[in-house]
MISE-79858 format. One record per residue: residue in one letter; chain; z, x, y of N, C-alpha, C in turn. Coordinates in steps of 0.1 Angstrom, whole numbers, m for minus. Layout:
N
["a", "A", [Z, X, Y], [Z, X, Y], [Z, X, Y]] ...
//
This chain:
104
["m", "A", [328, 2437, 1647], [324, 2450, 1644], [321, 2452, 1629]] ["g", "A", [327, 2444, 1620], [324, 2445, 1606], [310, 2441, 1603]] ["s", "A", [305, 2431, 1610], [291, 2427, 1607], [281, 2438, 1612]] ["e", "A", [285, 2444, 1623], [276, 2455, 1628], [276, 2467, 1619]] ["l", "A", [287, 2470, 1613], [288, 2481, 1604], [281, 2478, 1591]] ["t", "A", [283, 2465, 1586], [276, 2461, 1574], [260, 2461, 1576]] ["d", "A", [256, 2457, 1588], [242, 2458, 1591], [236, 2472, 1590]] ["a", "A", [244, 2481, 1596], [240, 2495, 1596], [239, 2501, 1582]] ["i", "A", [249, 2497, 1573], [250, 2502, 1560], [238, 2496, 1551]] ["t", "A", [235, 2484, 1553], [224, 2478, 1546], [211, 2484, 1550]] ["a", "A", [210, 2488, 1562], [197, 2494, 1567], [196, 2508, 1560]] ["m", "A", [207, 2515, 1559], [207, 2529, 1553], [206, 2528, 1538]] ["y", "A", [212, 2518, 1532], [212, 2518, 1517], [208, 2504, 1513]] ["p", "A", [195, 2500, 1514], [191, 2486, 1512], [193, 2482, 1497]] ["k", "A", [194, 2491, 1488], [197, 2487, 1474], [212, 2487, 1471]] ["g", "A", [220, 2490, 1480], [234, 2491, 1478], [242, 2478, 1477]] ["l", "A", [235, 2467, 1482], [242, 2454, 1482], [232, 2444, 1477]] ["d", "A", [236, 2434, 1470], [228, 2422, 1467], [227, 2412, 1478]] ["t", "A", [238, 2410, 1485], [239, 2401, 1496], [248, 2406, 1507]] ["a", "A", [245, 2403, 1519], [254, 2406, 1530], [255, 2393, 1539]] ["v", "A", [267, 2389, 1543], [269, 2378, 1552], [275, 2384, 1565]] ["l", "A", [267, 2382, 1576], [271, 2387, 1589], [276, 2375, 1597]] ["t", "A", [288, 2376, 1603], [293, 2365, 1611], [295, 2370, 1625]] ["g", "A", [293, 2362, 1635], [296, 2366, 1649], [287, 2378, 1653]] ["f", "A", [275, 2378, 1649], [266, 2390, 1650], [253, 2386, 1657]] ["y", "A", [249, 2394, 1666], [236, 2392, 1673], [229, 2405, 1674]] ["v", "A", [216, 2405, 1671], [209, 2418, 1670], [206, 2424, 1683]] ["d", "A", [206, 2417, 1694], [203, 2422, 1707], [216, 2428, 1712]] ["a", "A", [217, 2441, 1712], [229, 2448, 1716], [229, 2452, 1731]] ["a", "A", [220, 2447, 1739], [218, 2451, 1753], [231, 2449, 1761]] ["g", "A", [239, 2439, 1758], [251, 2437, 1765], [264, 2444, 1761]] ["q", "A", [262, 2452, 1750], [274, 2458, 1744], [281, 2468, 1754]] ["p", "A", [273, 2477, 1761], [280, 2486, 1770], [288, 2479, 1781]] ["v", "A", [284, 2468, 1786], [291, 2461, 1796], [304, 2454, 1790]] ["f", "A", [302, 2449, 1778], [313, 2443, 1770], [324, 2453, 1768]] ["f", "A", [320, 2464, 1762], [331, 2474, 1759], [337, 2480, 1771]] ["a", "A", [329, 2482, 1782], [335, 2487, 1794], [345, 2477, 1800]] ["g", "A", [341, 2464, 1799], [350, 2454, 1804], [363, 2453, 1796]] ["l", "A", [363, 2456, 1784], [375, 2455, 1776], [385, 2466, 1779]] ["d", "A", [379, 2477, 1785], [388, 2489, 1789], [397, 2493, 1777]] ["l", "A", [390, 2497, 1766], [397, 2500, 1754], [407, 2511, 1755]] ["v", "A", [419, 2510, 1750], [429, 2520, 1750], [435, 2521, 1737]] ["i", "A", [443, 2532, 1735], [450, 2534, 1722], [461, 2524, 1720]] ["a", "A", [461, 2517, 1709], [470, 2505, 1707], [484, 2509, 1707]] ["n", "A", [488, 2521, 1701], [502, 2524, 1700], [508, 2528, 1713]] ["q", "A", [499, 2531, 1723], [504, 2535, 1736], [504, 2522, 1745]] ["n", "A", [495, 2513, 1743], [494, 2501, 1751], [505, 2491, 1747]] ["s", "A", [507, 2490, 1734], [517, 2480, 1729], [526, 2487, 1718]] ["p", "A", [535, 2496, 1722], [542, 2503, 1713], [552, 2495, 1704]] ["l", "A", [557, 2484, 1709], [565, 2475, 1701], [558, 2469, 1689]] ["r", "A", [545, 2466, 1691], [537, 2460, 1680], [530, 2471, 1672]] ["f", "A", [526, 2482, 1678], [516, 2491, 1671], [521, 2505, 1670]] ["s", "A", [534, 2508, 1671], [538, 2522, 1671], [535, 2529, 1658]] ["q", "A", [534, 2522, 1647], [532, 2528, 1634], [517, 2532, 1632]] ["l", "A", [508, 2527, 1641], [494, 2530, 1639], [490, 2544, 1645]] ["p", "A", [480, 2550, 1638], [475, 2563, 1644], [466, 2560, 1656]] ["n", "A", [463, 2570, 1664], [456, 2569, 1676], [441, 2563, 1674]] ["a", "A", [437, 2562, 1662], [423, 2557, 1660], [422, 2542, 1662]] ["y", "A", [433, 2535, 1663], [433, 2521, 1665], [434, 2518, 1680]] ["i", "A", [424, 2510, 1685], [423, 2507, 1699], [424, 2492, 1701]] ["i", "A", [426, 2489, 1714], [429, 2475, 1718], [424, 2473, 1732]] ["s", "A", [421, 2460, 1736], [418, 2458, 1750], [430, 2461, 1759]] ["n", "A", [428, 2466, 1771], [439, 2471, 1779], [448, 2460, 1784]] ["t", "A", [442, 2450, 1791], [450, 2440, 1798], [445, 2425, 1795]] ["i", "A", [453, 2416, 1800], [449, 2402, 1799], [436, 2399, 1806]] ["s", "A", [434, 2406, 1817], [421, 2405, 1825], [410, 2410, 1817]] ["n", "A", [412, 2421, 1809], [401, 2427, 1801], [398, 2417, 1790]] ["n", "A", [408, 2411, 1784], [405, 2401, 1774], [397, 2389, 1779]] ["r", "A", [401, 2384, 1791], [393, 2373, 1797], [379, 2377, 1800]] ["f", "A", [377, 2389, 1805], [363, 2394, 1807], [355, 2394, 1794]] ["g", "A", [361, 2399, 1783], [353, 2400, 1771], [351, 2387, 1763]] ["f", "A", [360, 2378, 1764], [360, 2367, 1755], [360, 2353, 1761]] ["f", "A", [362, 2352, 1774], [362, 2338, 1780], [352, 2338, 1792]] ["c", "A", [346, 2326, 1794], [336, 2325, 1804], [341, 2315, 1814]] ["a", "A", [345, 2319, 1826], [350, 2310, 1837], [338, 2302, 1842]] ["p", "A", [340, 2290, 1845], [352, 2282, 1846], [354, 2273, 1833]] ["n", "A", [348, 2277, 1822], [348, 2269, 1810], [360, 2270, 1801]] ["f", "A", [372, 2274, 1806], [384, 2274, 1799], [396, 2272, 1808]] ["d", "A", [407, 2268, 1802], [419, 2266, 1809], [426, 2280, 1810]] ["p", "A", [428, 2286, 1822], [434, 2299, 1823], [447, 2300, 1817]] ["t", "A", [455, 2289, 1815], [468, 2291, 1808], [467, 2295, 1793]] ["v", "A", [455, 2293, 1788], [453, 2297, 1774], [452, 2312, 1772]] ["l", "A", [450, 2319, 1782], [448, 2334, 1781], [461, 2341, 1775]] ["a", "A", [472, 2335, 1778], [485, 2342, 1773], [485, 2343, 1758]] ["v", "A", [480, 2333, 1751], [481, 2333, 1736], [472, 2344, 1730]] ["p", "A", [459, 2345, 1733], [452, 2356, 1727], [457, 2370, 1731]] ["e", "A", [462, 2371, 1743], [468, 2384, 1748], [480, 2387, 1739]] ["a", "A", [488, 2377, 1736], [501, 2380, 1728], [498, 2383, 1714]] ["i", "A", [487, 2378, 1708], [484, 2380, 1694], [472, 2389, 1692]] ["k", "A", [467, 2395, 1702], [455, 2404, 1701], [458, 2414, 1690]] ["q", "A", [447, 2418, 1683], [448, 2428, 1672], [439, 2440, 1675]] ["t", "A", [442, 2450, 1668], [435, 2463, 1670], [422, 2463, 1662]] ["f", "A", [414, 2473, 1665], [402, 2476, 1657], [399, 2491, 1659]] ["t", "A", [390, 2496, 1651], [385, 2509, 1653], [370, 2509, 1655]] ["m", "A", [365, 2519, 1661], [351, 2520, 1663], [344, 2523, 1650]] ["g", "A", [351, 2527, 1640], [346, 2530, 1627], [342, 2545, 1626]] ["s", "A", [341, 2550, 1614], [336, 2563, 1612], [328, 2564, 1600]] ["c", "A", [319, 2573, 1599], [310, 2574, 1588], [312, 2588, 1582]] ["s", "A", [314, 2589, 1569], [316, 2601, 1563], [303, 2605, 1556]] ["p", "A", [299, 2618, 1557], [286, 2622, 1551], [288, 2623, 1535]] ["t", "A", [300, 2622, 1530], [302, 2622, 1516], [301, 2609, 1509]] ["v", "A", [301, 2598, 1517], [300, 2584, 1512], [286, 2582, 1506]] ["s", "A", [286, 2577, 1494], [273, 2573, 1488], [274, 2559, 1481]] ["l", "A", [264, 2552, 1482], [263, 2539, 1476], [254, 2539, 1464]] 
//
């Protein structure tokens, strides 16, 4: 998501940065609706209160281990037993917000 936000900011303010490095980024966003629908994003502090109870509702996370598999693993090219690890350590993210008062 950081690369996508950086790309949007550099498009809006092309003189605001000397250089931008985008990682894990692809300009064709046609698959994004299916990807995000498959993740079934939920509020992190409600999904995993032991880990994320201190976070406000703006932080989201994939809902289940099956949603993680759909978003990040391609069957049959992985060992299904590895799914437990990313599910146990998955992290939150926000969709981001843009303030009209921000200027570069």
